C-alpha positions as CSV (number, residue, x, y, z in Angstrom):
1,D,156.0,-30.6,30.3
2,I,155.4,-30.4,34.1
3,I,154.3,-33.9,34.8
4,P,155.5,-36.8,32.6
5,Q,152.6,-38.4,30.7
6,P,153.4,-41.9,32.0
7,L,153.0,-40.6,35.5
8,L,149.7,-39.0,34.7
9,D,148.5,-42.1,33.0
10,Q,149.4,-44.1,36.1
11,Y,147.4,-41.7,38.3
12,L,144.4,-42.0,36.0
13,S,144.6,-45.8,36.0
14,M,144.5,-45.9,39.8
15,T,141.2,-44.0,39.8
16,D,139.6,-46.8,37.8
17,P,136.8,-48.3,40.1
18,A,137.5,-51.8,38.7
19,R,141.0,-51.6,39.9
20,A,139.9,-50.4,43.3
21,Q,137.8,-53.5,43.6
22,T,140.5,-56.0,42.6
23,V,143.8,-54.3,43.8
24,D,143.2,-51.9,46.7
25,T,139.9,-50.7,48.0
26,E,141.5,-47.5,49.4
27,I,143.5,-46.5,46.3
28,A,140.7,-44.4,44.8
29,K,140.2,-42.5,48.1
30,H,143.9,-41.6,48.1
31,C,143.7,-40.4,44.5
32,A,140.7,-38.3,45.4
33,Y,142.6,-36.7,48.3
34,S,145.4,-35.6,46.0
35,L,143.2,-34.4,43.2
36,P,143.4,-30.7,44.1
37,G,147.2,-30.9,43.9
38,V,146.9,-32.6,40.5
39,A,144.4,-30.0,39.3
40,L,146.6,-27.1,40.6
41,T,149.6,-28.4,38.8
42,L,148.0,-29.2,35.5
43,G,145.0,-26.9,35.5
44,I,142.7,-29.7,34.3
45,M,139.6,-31.4,35.5
46,V,140.0,-34.8,33.9
47,P,140.9,-37.0,36.9
48,N,137.9,-35.8,38.8
49,L,135.5,-37.0,36.1
50,V,137.0,-40.5,36.5
51,L,136.9,-40.5,40.3
52,L,133.2,-39.5,40.4
53,N,132.2,-42.8,38.8
54,C,133.6,-44.6,41.8
55,W,131.0,-46.6,43.8
56,Q,132.8,-45.9,47.1
57,W,131.1,-43.3,49.2
58,K,134.4,-42.5,50.9
59,V,135.8,-41.3,47.6
60,R,132.8,-39.0,47.0
61,R,133.1,-37.8,50.6
62,T,136.7,-36.9,50.1
63,L,135.9,-35.0,46.9
64,A,133.0,-33.2,48.6
65,F,135.3,-31.8,51.2
66,S,137.7,-30.4,48.6
67,I,135.3,-29.3,45.8
68,H,135.6,-25.7,46.9
69,E,139.4,-25.9,46.6
70,L,138.9,-27.2,43.0
71,A,136.6,-24.3,42.3
72,V,139.4,-21.8,43.3
73,I,141.9,-23.6,41.2
74,L,139.8,-24.0,38.0
75,G,138.2,-20.6,38.0
76,D,134.6,-19.5,37.5
77,Q,134.1,-20.7,33.9
78,L,135.3,-24.3,34.5
79,T,133.5,-24.4,37.9
80,A,130.2,-23.5,36.3
81,A,130.7,-26.0,33.5
82,D,132.3,-28.9,35.3
83,L,131.9,-28.6,39.0
84,V,128.4,-27.3,39.5
85,P,126.8,-30.5,38.2
86,I,129.1,-32.5,40.5
87,F,128.3,-30.3,43.4
88,N,124.5,-30.7,42.7
89,G,125.0,-34.5,42.8
90,F,126.7,-34.3,46.2
91,L,123.8,-32.4,47.6
92,K,121.6,-35.4,47.0
93,D,124.1,-38.0,48.2
94,L,124.5,-39.7,51.6
95,D,124.8,-37.5,54.7
96,E,128.4,-38.6,55.0
97,V,129.0,-37.0,51.6
98,R,126.7,-34.0,52.0
99,I,128.5,-32.9,55.2
100,G,131.6,-32.3,53.1
101,V,129.7,-29.9,50.9
102,L,127.9,-28.3,53.8
103,K,131.1,-27.5,55.8
104,H,132.4,-25.4,52.8
105,L,129.1,-24.3,51.4
106,Y,129.9,-20.6,51.8
107,D,133.3,-21.1,50.3
108,F,131.8,-22.7,47.2
109,L,128.8,-20.4,46.7
110,K,130.8,-17.2,46.9
111,L,132.8,-18.3,43.9
112,L,129.7,-18.5,41.7
113,H,128.1,-15.7,39.7
114,A,125.1,-14.1,41.4
115,D,122.5,-15.7,39.1
116,K,123.9,-19.2,39.5
117,R,124.3,-18.7,43.3
118,R,120.6,-17.6,43.6
119,E,119.5,-21.0,42.3
120,Y,120.7,-22.6,45.5
121,L,118.3,-20.6,47.7
122,Y,115.6,-23.2,46.9
123,Q,117.9,-26.1,48.0
124,L,119.2,-24.8,51.3
125,Q,116.0,-26.0,53.0
126,E,116.9,-29.6,52.1
127,F,119.9,-29.5,54.5
128,V,117.5,-29.4,57.5
129,V,116.4,-32.9,56.7
130,T,119.0,-35.7,57.3
131,D,119.1,-39.5,56.9
132,N,119.4,-39.7,60.7
133,S,117.4,-37.1,62.7
134,R,119.8,-37.6,65.6
135,N,122.6,-36.1,63.5
136,W,122.3,-32.7,65.2
137,R,125.8,-31.6,64.2
138,F,124.6,-31.5,60.6
139,R,122.0,-28.9,61.5
140,Y,124.5,-27.0,63.7
141,E,126.9,-26.8,60.8
142,L,124.0,-25.5,58.6
143,A,123.3,-22.7,61.0
144,E,127.0,-21.7,61.1
145,Q,127.2,-21.7,57.3
146,L,124.0,-19.6,56.9
147,I,125.5,-16.9,59.2
148,L,128.3,-16.6,56.6
149,I,126.0,-17.0,53.6
150,L,123.8,-14.1,54.5
151,E,126.3,-11.7,52.9
152,L,125.8,-13.4,49.5
153,Y,122.1,-12.6,49.2
154,N,120.0,-9.4,49.3
155,P,117.6,-8.8,52.2
156,N,114.5,-9.9,50.2
157,D,116.0,-13.2,49.4
158,V,117.1,-13.6,53.0
159,Y,113.5,-12.9,54.2
160,D,111.8,-15.1,51.6
161,Y,114.1,-18.2,52.0
162,L,116.7,-18.1,54.8
163,R,114.3,-16.7,57.4
164,H,112.2,-19.9,57.4
165,I,115.2,-22.1,57.9
166,A,116.4,-20.0,60.8
167,L,113.1,-20.2,62.6
168,T,112.9,-24.0,62.1
169,L,116.4,-24.4,63.6
170,C,115.5,-22.1,66.6
171,S,112.9,-24.8,67.6
172,D,115.3,-27.7,67.3
173,K,115.3,-30.4,69.9
174,V,119.0,-30.0,70.6
175,S,120.0,-27.0,72.7
176,E,123.4,-26.6,70.8
177,V,121.5,-26.2,67.6
178,R,119.1,-23.7,69.1
179,W,122.0,-21.6,70.5
180,I,123.8,-21.2,67.2
181,S,120.4,-20.5,65.6
182,F,119.8,-17.6,67.9
183,K,123.0,-16.1,66.6
184,L,121.7,-16.7,63.0
185,V,118.4,-14.9,63.8
186,V,120.3,-11.9,65.1
187,A,122.6,-11.9,62.1
188,I,119.5,-11.8,59.9
189,L,118.2,-8.8,61.8
190,Q,121.6,-7.2,61.3
191,K,121.4,-7.9,57.6
192,F,118.0,-6.1,57.4
193,Y,118.9,-3.0,59.3
194,A,122.3,-2.6,57.8
195,N,120.7,-2.5,54.4
196,N,117.9,-0.2,55.4
197,A,115.3,-2.9,55.0
198,N,113.6,-1.7,58.2
199,A,110.2,-3.0,57.2
200,L,111.5,-6.5,56.7
201,G,113.3,-6.2,60.1
202,L,110.1,-5.2,61.8
203,N,108.1,-8.0,60.2
204,F,110.7,-10.4,61.4
205,I,110.7,-9.1,64.9
206,N,106.9,-9.3,65.1
207,E,107.2,-12.9,63.9
208,L,109.7,-13.7,66.6
209,V,107.3,-12.2,69.2
210,V,104.4,-14.2,68.0
211,R,106.3,-17.5,67.6
212,F,108.5,-17.4,70.7
213,R,107.4,-14.7,73.2
214,H,103.8,-16.0,73.1
215,S,104.7,-19.6,72.8
216,S,102.7,-22.0,74.9
217,K,105.9,-23.9,75.7
218,W,108.5,-22.6,78.1
219,V,111.3,-23.5,75.8
220,G,109.9,-21.1,73.2
221,R,109.7,-18.3,75.6
222,Q,113.2,-19.0,76.8
223,A,114.3,-18.9,73.2
224,F,112.9,-15.4,72.9
225,A,114.8,-14.3,76.0
226,F,118.0,-15.7,74.6
227,I,117.4,-14.0,71.2
228,C,117.0,-10.7,73.0
229,Q,120.2,-11.3,74.9
230,V,122.2,-12.1,71.8
231,G,120.6,-9.1,70.0
232,M,121.5,-6.7,72.8
233,F,125.1,-7.7,72.9
234,S,125.5,-7.4,69.1
235,L,123.8,-4.0,69.0
236,C,122.0,-5.1,65.8
237,I,119.0,-2.9,66.3
238,S,118.5,0.5,68.0
239,M,117.4,0.8,71.6
240,C,114.2,2.4,70.4
241,T,113.4,-0.5,68.1
242,F,114.3,-3.0,70.9
């Protein structure tokens, strides 16, 4: 009763990949852009299923940037049933599509149930690798998202999975990536000590000392100094521990 059926039928017909090839190559992209509004109005997921069959990466990219909004609109049950498989497909897509997922990774993961969210711990490492190694902004965005994502997992999961990613990013060739990664390392320390996981915190500190303080390269030793600087300003550990 909200939207006339002929209007909805017209919208669905515009998402047909065949029509996009013969009528307007940009039409499916515009349909994808307006999809959250259609889903919000109707409370349905049908148009998205049609759009996803589109061969255009621009369409998939547009959907990747808005999939977290669709998750909010559709609720946890429909998200788990309909959106999670689509989200998983985007994770393995082109970097131009993956960046849309990455920029809102925290927003999407926080909407999932804890058991489903935990499955993605194994896949976060994949974001370190890109089609183009010079695409440093991708790794920068990953570090920023991980700082937010820390709150979604317990200290043991952070130590077992996210710690390795943080250490890898701290040794990145691009200084901007290293700088944001130092903040990530300190946020991990905050996570440990705020949750009384002091043993994990001490193990992590010892690893930082071995890996960076005693590094044979000056850039590694410089990284250790910067981590100490960020750590002191954030007061993430006690003076005694420091």
